[in-house]
C-alpha positions as CSV (number, residue, x, y, z in Angstrom):
1,M,-17.3,-11.2,-6.4
2,I,-14.5,-7.9,-6.3
3,G,-17.0,-5.4,-7.8
4,W,-20.3,-7.2,-5.5
5,L,-17.7,-6.5,-2.1
6,G,-16.6,-2.7,-3.2
7,S,-20.5,-2.1,-3.7
8,C,-20.7,-3.2,-0.5
9,R,-22.3,-0.4,2.2
10,K,-20.3,0.4,5.5
11,D,-21.8,1.5,8.9
12,D,-20.0,3.9,10.9
13,S,-18.9,0.7,13.2
14,D,-15.8,-0.1,10.2
15,A,-14.5,3.6,11.3
16,I,-11.6,3.8,12.6
17,K,-9.3,6.3,14.3
18,A,-7.0,8.8,13.2
19,S,-5.0,8.0,16.2
20,S,-4.7,4.3,15.4
21,I,-3.0,5.6,12.1
22,E,-0.8,8.0,13.4
23,G,2.8,6.9,14.4
24,S,5.9,5.6,12.9
25,W,5.3,2.3,10.8
26,T,6.9,0.2,8.1
27,I,6.1,-1.7,5.2
28,S,5.8,-5.4,5.4
29,A,4.1,-6.6,2.4
30,Y,3.2,-5.2,-1.5
31,K,0.2,-7.7,-2.5
32,V,-1.9,-8.2,-5.5
33,D,-5.3,-10.4,-5.0
34,P,-6.1,-12.9,-6.9
35,A,-2.4,-13.5,-7.0
36,V,-1.0,-13.0,-10.6
37,D,1.7,-14.0,-13.1
38,L,3.5,-10.8,-12.8
39,L,6.9,-12.0,-14.5
40,G,5.4,-14.1,-17.6
41,N,6.9,-17.5,-16.4
42,G,3.8,-19.5,-15.9
43,Q,4.1,-18.9,-11.7
44,K,1.0,-16.7,-10.2
45,T,2.3,-14.6,-7.3
46,A,0.5,-12.3,-4.8
47,D,3.8,-10.8,-3.8
48,L,4.7,-7.7,-5.4
49,F,7.8,-7.1,-4.2
50,I,9.0,-10.1,-6.1
51,Y,7.8,-8.5,-9.5
52,Y,9.3,-5.2,-8.6
53,G,12.9,-6.7,-6.8
54,A,13.2,-8.3,-10.4
55,F,13.5,-4.9,-12.3
56,L,14.6,-2.8,-9.5
57,G,17.0,-4.8,-7.3
58,D,16.5,-6.8,-4.2
59,D,18.5,-3.5,-2.1
60,V,16.0,-1.3,-3.2
61,I,13.1,-3.8,-2.1
62,K,15.4,-4.1,1.1
63,C,14.9,-0.5,1.6
64,V,11.1,0.2,0.8
65,K,10.7,-2.4,3.4
66,Q,13.1,-1.1,6.1
67,A,12.1,2.8,5.5
68,K,10.0,4.6,8.6
69,I,6.9,6.0,7.5
70,T,4.9,8.5,10.4
71,F,1.9,9.4,10.0
72,N,2.0,12.3,11.7
73,A,-0.8,14.6,13.3
74,G,-2.2,17.2,11.5
75,G,-2.0,15.3,8.3
76,K,1.7,14.9,7.0
77,I,3.8,12.0,6.2
78,T,7.3,11.9,6.4
79,T,9.5,9.2,5.5
80,T,12.5,8.0,6.5
81,P,15.1,5.5,5.4
82,I,17.4,4.1,7.1
83,A,20.9,5.2,7.0
84,S,22.1,2.2,4.1
85,C,19.5,3.4,1.9
86,S,19.7,7.1,2.0
87,T,19.6,7.7,-1.8
88,V,16.4,4.9,-2.5
89,R,13.8,7.5,-2.8
90,E,11.3,4.5,-3.8
91,G,8.3,3.1,-2.4
92,P,4.6,3.3,-2.6
93,I,4.0,6.1,0.1
94,E,6.2,9.6,-0.7
95,D,7.7,11.5,1.7
96,G,5.6,15.0,2.0
97,S,2.5,13.5,1.6
98,N,-0.8,14.5,3.1
99,W,-3.2,12.3,4.7
100,T,-6.7,12.5,6.0
101,L,-9.4,9.8,7.1
102,T,-12.8,9.5,6.6
103,G,-14.7,6.2,8.1
104,S,-12.2,3.8,6.8
105,K,-10.8,5.5,3.9
106,L,-7.2,6.6,4.1
107,T,-6.4,8.9,1.5
108,I,-3.2,9.7,0.4
109,I,-2.1,13.0,-1.6
110,N,1.2,13.3,-2.6
111,S,3.0,14.9,-5.7
112,R,1.6,13.0,-8.3
113,S,-1.7,11.7,-7.4
114,T,-4.5,11.0,-4.7
115,K,-5.2,7.8,-3.5
116,S,-7.9,6.3,-1.1
117,Y,-7.6,3.0,0.7
118,D,-9.8,1.1,2.2
119,A,-8.1,0.8,5.9
120,V,-8.0,-1.7,8.8
121,V,-5.6,-1.3,12.2
122,S,-5.4,-4.2,14.4
123,S,-3.1,-4.6,16.9
124,N,-0.3,-3.2,15.4
125,T,-0.7,-3.6,11.6
126,L,-2.4,-1.3,9.0
127,K,-3.9,-3.2,6.3
128,M,-4.4,-0.6,3.3
129,S,-6.4,-2.0,0.6
130,K,-7.9,-0.2,-3.0
131,A,-9.5,-2.0,-5.6
132,E,-8.3,-1.5,-9.4
133,S,-8.4,-2.7,-12.7
134,D,-5.4,-4.1,-14.9
135,D,-3.7,-5.9,-17.7
136,F,-1.0,-7.9,-15.8
137,D,-1.6,-10.8,-18.7
138,G,-1.4,-8.6,-21.5
139,D,-4.0,-9.6,-23.3
140,G,-5.1,-6.0,-23.8
141,K,-8.7,-7.0,-21.1
142,L,-8.5,-5.3,-17.8
143,E,-8.9,-7.8,-14.9
144,P,-10.1,-6.3,-11.4
145,V,-7.9,-6.8,-8.5
146,V,-7.1,-5.6,-5.0
147,F,-3.9,-4.1,-4.2
148,I,-3.1,-4.6,-0.8
149,L,0.0,-2.7,1.1
150,E,0.7,-3.9,4.8
151,L,2.4,-2.1,7.7
152,I,3.6,-3.0,10.8
153,R,3.8,-0.2,13.6
154,L,7.3,0.5,15.1
């Protein structure tokens, strides 16, 4: 099903304007679809912050969620942590990254990688999704999943 959805051709009506991405945001959610048993406890969840919180601590997750992420005109991203989190540099969007938008594809380039996301802007929400494969259940087989990062405009 995921492969079928990913193969659909999008028309120009799906295109979004760079000006709808530009500005400051905070992360409201980081999810995976379908839900998976991330902690190996028999409970499936879509919330990746539960998984990362178990390993990095809830304070780090709080700092990631409260950091200000600014998509600047000209394609540069700046991230600004809140004062109590100034030493935390974790997060899915790295400070100093570059961004481009082509149609509805938002590409983020940082020092470690280049990732392209399907982007949707609705009111004050930016939803970025990326289909990948991962072996969350440890059975040695890759399963198709969609990672979803949701941001709220400040």
